[in-house]
C-alpha positions in Angstrom: 170.7 93.4 -69.0 171.9 93.4 -72.6 171.6 96.5 -74.7 169.0 96.1 -77.5 170.6 95.9 -80.9 168.9 97.8 -83.8 169.5 96.8 -87.4 168.5 99.0 -90.3 167.1 97.2 -93.4 166.5 98.4 -96.9 163.2 98.4 -98.7 164.5 95.5 -100.8 164.9 93.4 -97.6 161.7 94.7 -96.0 159.7 93.3 -98.9 160.5 89.8 -97.7 160.4 90.2 -93.9 157.6 92.7 -93.1 154.8 91.3 -90.9 152.2 89.3 -92.8 154.5 88.2 -95.6 153.5 84.8 -97.0 155.6 81.7 -96.2 156.2 81.1 -99.9 157.5 84.7 -100.4 159.9 84.3 -97.5 161.2 81.0 -98.9 161.6 82.6 -102.3 163.5 85.4 -100.6 166.2 83.0 -99.5 166.9 82.3 -103.1 166.3 85.8 -104.4 169.0 87.1 -101.9 171.7 85.7 -104.2 171.0 88.5 -106.8 171.2 91.3 -104.2 174.0 93.5 -103.0 176.3 91.9 -100.4 174.7 93.9 -97.5 171.1 93.2 -98.5 171.9 89.6 -99.2 173.3 89.0 -95.8 170.8 91.1 -93.9 167.9 89.4 -95.6 169.2 85.9 -94.8 170.0 87.0 -91.2 166.4 88.4 -90.7 164.8 85.3 -92.2 166.9 83.1 -90.0 165.1 84.7 -87.0 161.7 84.1 -88.5 159.0 82.3 -86.4 158.4 79.7 -89.0 160.9 76.8 -88.6 161.0 76.1 -92.4 162.0 79.7 -93.1 164.7 79.6 -90.3 166.2 76.4 -91.7 166.2 77.6 -95.3 167.8 80.9 -94.4 170.5 79.3 -92.3 171.3 76.8 -95.0 171.7 79.6 -97.6 173.7 81.7 -95.0 176.1 78.9 -94.3 177.1 78.7 -98.0 177.5 82.4 -98.7 180.7 82.8 -100.9 183.8 84.3 -99.3 183.9 87.2 -101.7 180.4 88.3 -100.5 181.5 88.2 -96.9 184.6 90.1 -97.8 182.6 92.8 -99.7 180.3 93.2 -96.7 183.2 93.4 -94.2 184.9 96.0 -96.2 181.7 98.1 -96.7 181.3 101.4 -94.7 180.5 100.6 -91.1 179.4 96.9 -91.3 177.3 96.0 -88.3 179.5 94.0 -85.7 176.5 91.7 -84.9 176.4 90.7 -88.5 180.1 90.1 -88.6 179.9 87.9 -85.6 177.1 85.8 -87.0 179.1 85.4 -90.3 182.2 84.3 -88.4 180.2 81.9 -86.3 178.1 80.3 -89.0 179.6 80.6 -92.5 181.6 77.7 -94.0 183.4 80.2 -96.2 184.4 82.9 -93.7 188.0 83.8 -94.6 190.4 82.4 -92.0 192.5 85.6 -92.4 189.8 87.8 -91.1 190.3 89.0 -87.5 187.7 88.1 -84.9 185.0 90.8 -84.5 184.6 92.8 -81.3 180.9 91.8 -81.6 181.7 88.9 -79.3 180.6 91.3 -76.6 177.1 91.4 -78.1 174.5 88.7 -77.4 174.2 86.3 -80.3 172.1 83.1 -80.5 173.9 79.8 -81.0 174.1 79.1 -84.7 176.0 75.9 -84.4 173.1 73.9 -85.9 171.0 74.8 -88.9 168.0 72.8 -87.8 164.9 74.6 -86.5 164.1 74.6 -82.8 167.4 72.9 -81.8 166.4 69.6 -83.3 169.2 67.1 -83.9 169.6 65.7 -87.4 168.1 62.2 -87.8 170.4 59.4 -88.6 169.7 57.9 -92.0 171.0 54.7 -93.4 173.3 54.8 -96.4 171.4 52.2 -98.5 170.4 53.4 -102.0 166.9 54.9 -102.4 164.5 52.3 -103.8 162.8 54.3 -106.6 160.2 51.5 -107.1 158.9 51.5 -103.5 155.4 52.6 -102.8 156.6 55.4 -100.5 159.0 56.8 -103.0 156.4 56.8 -105.8 154.0 58.5 -103.5 156.5 61.3 -102.8 157.3 61.6 -106.5 153.6 62.1 -107.3 153.3 64.7 -104.5 156.3 66.6 -105.9 154.6 66.9 -109.2 151.8 68.9 -107.5 154.0 71.2 -105.4 154.7 74.8 -106.0 158.3 76.1 -106.1 158.2 77.4 -102.5 157.0 74.0 -101.2 159.7 72.2 -103.2 162.4 74.4 -101.8 161.1 73.8 -98.3 161.1 70.1 -98.8 164.5 70.1 -100.5 166.0 71.9 -97.4 164.2 69.7 -94.8 163.2 66.5 -96.5 164.7 63.0 -96.0 166.8 61.0 -98.5 163.9 60.1 -100.7 162.8 63.7 -101.1 166.4 64.7 -101.8 166.7 62.0 -104.5 163.6 63.3 -106.2 164.1 67.1 -105.9 167.8 67.1 -106.8 166.6 66.3 -110.4 164.1 69.1 -110.5 164.4 71.4 -113.5 164.3 74.5 -111.3 167.8 75.2 -110.1 166.6 76.9 -106.9 164.9 73.7 -106.0 167.7 71.3 -107.0 170.4 73.6 -105.5 168.5 73.6 -102.2 169.0 69.9 -101.8 172.8 70.2 -101.2 172.0 72.8 -98.5 169.9 70.3 -96.6 171.7 69.9 -93.2 170.9 66.2 -93.3 172.6 65.4 -96.6 175.5 62.9 -96.1 179.0 62.9 -97.6 178.1 59.6 -99.3 175.1 61.3 -101.0 177.3 64.1 -102.2 179.9 61.6 -103.6 177.1 59.6 -105.4 175.7 62.9 -106.8 179.0 63.9 -108.3 179.6 60.5 -109.8 176.1 60.4 -111.3 177.3 63.0 -113.9 174.8 65.6 -112.8 174.5 68.5 -115.3 173.5 71.2 -112.8 176.3 73.8 -112.6 174.9 75.5 -109.5 175.0 72.2 -107.5 178.7 71.7 -108.6 179.5 75.3 -107.5 177.9 74.7 -104.1 179.8 71.4 -103.6 183.1 73.0 -104.5 182.5 75.9 -102.1 181.8 73.6 -99.1 185.0 73.4 -97.1 183.9 70.3 -95.2 183.2 68.2 -98.3 186.3 69.1 -100.2 188.4 67.9 -97.2 187.4 64.4 -98.3 189.9 62.9 -100.8 187.2 60.8 -102.6 185.0 63.8 -103.2 187.9 65.9 -104.6 188.9 63.0 -106.9 185.3 62.7 -108.1 185.1 66.4 -108.7 188.1 66.3 -110.9 186.5 63.5 -113.0 183.3 65.5 -113.4 183.5 67.8 -116.4 180.9 70.1 -114.8 183.4 71.1 -112.1 184.8 74.6 -112.8 188.4 74.2 -114.2 189.9 76.4 -111.5 188.5 74.1 -108.8 189.5 70.9 -110.6 193.1 72.1 -111.1 193.3 73.1 -107.4 192.1 69.7 -106.3 194.5 68.0 -108.7 197.4 69.4 -106.7 196.2 67.3 -103.7 196.1 63.9 -105.5 198.6 61.1 -104.9 201.0 59.7 -107.5 198.7 56.8 -108.4 195.7 59.1 -109.2 197.9 61.7 -111.0 199.0 58.9 -113.3 195.4 57.9 -113.8 194.4 61.5 -114.7 197.4 61.9 -116.9 196.2 59.0 -119.1 192.5 59.5 -118.8 190.5 60.4 -121.9 187.5 61.3 -119.8 188.9 64.6 -118.3 189.6 67.9 -120.0 192.9 68.2 -121.8 194.0 70.9 -119.4 193.5 68.5 -116.5 195.5 65.6 -118.1 198.3 68.0 -119.1 198.6 69.4 -115.6 198.5 65.9 -114.2 201.4 64.9 -116.4 203.4 68.0 -115.2 202.7 67.3 -111.5 203.6 63.7 -111.9 206.9 64.6 -113.5 207.7 67.0 -110.7 207.0 64.4 -108.1 209.3 61.9 -109.8 212.2 64.3 -109.8 
């Protein structure tokens, strides 16, 4: 029989997870975690990922998967980080540093976090056709979105289908629009379309750049370089992975920042030597 594991939580975390907390408050806690200390942020998301409400589970797991590497590092280097938490982070987080050693917490019982969907559901397969914004179904969802509160929108952004994602990614509230790219059902094709659309949301661009799976794709890296909302440090890093043809394109392009075109010329020259 496994030994029971006890986790100590702060009053800040308790405010979102104590019994009787409203669904909307829990969903808001997923977003509020980003402004907390590393320990509170990770503890809150972990606790919410174990919530009985599937929508809260899915939201917390989506946020947890995208926690930045520096937050993980800060927690790991804090005094006595809980081994269970380290194991969860190593198992789940896209940004868990490869250089970190495996935690001894593998001896502790931990649930399977391989999927971010509630109750072990498999993601539905969606076609890649463009969303028809004039269809009756789309317009009906658009009208519903106008009446939703922030918590409801975040829930739908994290769990909704392609039409919901298309609507909510344009929401003026960055917590809502940012939640769309944390939806486990969003496709690489949608991400590419989103980048090419010239989206002005810096938070969405940051989340895309931080996702290791998406930036493995050449077309996505190229599109990120072309988008002026991409942080310069990310764009220059991706530029180093471009082939000669695309370096030549960026070297001559008037649509990218001067620092990008200048670096492209330098990289192109080095490749020709």
